[in-house]
N, C-alpha and C positions, 0 to 999 in steps of 0.2 A: 504493500500500500504506500510505502514511503515515496515512491516515484510519482504517485498520482495525487498526493496531497501536498499543498504548499508547505514549504520548509518551516514557516513560523507557527504551524499548528502541531501540537503534540497529540499523536494518535494514542487513544486509550487501548490498553492491552489487558487480556485476561489470560493468566498462565503463560505469559510471554508470547501471546499470539494476538495479532490484529483481528478484529471482528468486522464483518460487513453484513448488511441486510439487503435483500432483494425484495422490493415491494412492487407488485403489479396492481394497477387500478385503471379505471376508465374515467376520463374527463368528459363531461357532457355540457352542452350549451355554453361553451367557452367563446366569448366574443368581446369586442370593445364595447364600452358603455354607449348606450343610445343606438347601437346597431343590432339588427336581428341576428339570431344564431342561424347559421347555415350548416345543415347536417354534415356534408362531406368534410368541412373544415372545423366544425365546432365540437364534434364528438370523436374522440380517439382514445385508443389504449396507450398506456404509458408504463414504463418500468423504471423505477429508481434504484440505483445502486448507492448505498450510503455506508459511511463508516462513522465511528464515534470518536470525539476528540476533546481536547481541552486547550484553551488559550487564555492566558492571564487568570488562571484559576477558575474559569467558567467552562462548564460542559456544553458541548454542542454536537451538531450532526453536520457532516460534510457530504454533499450530494455530488456524485460523479456521473457524467454523461456516458452511458454505455456506448453510444455512437462513437465517441472519441476513443474507445478501447478496442473497437473491432478493426 
């Protein structure tokens, strides 16, 4: 994970291993405000690849684009 996450972020580890989650979901009726939702572009499936980290003592989640990894 180190090569995928910015250097200033500390990756959380469990038993000396980095952890990631893969989350699949569907986005529906996504559109700019005041414009109608158009089904071919407003509804789509998405997958998030995320890892958990700390910066300045605060916990967070880092989202990585799967497209960039293929």
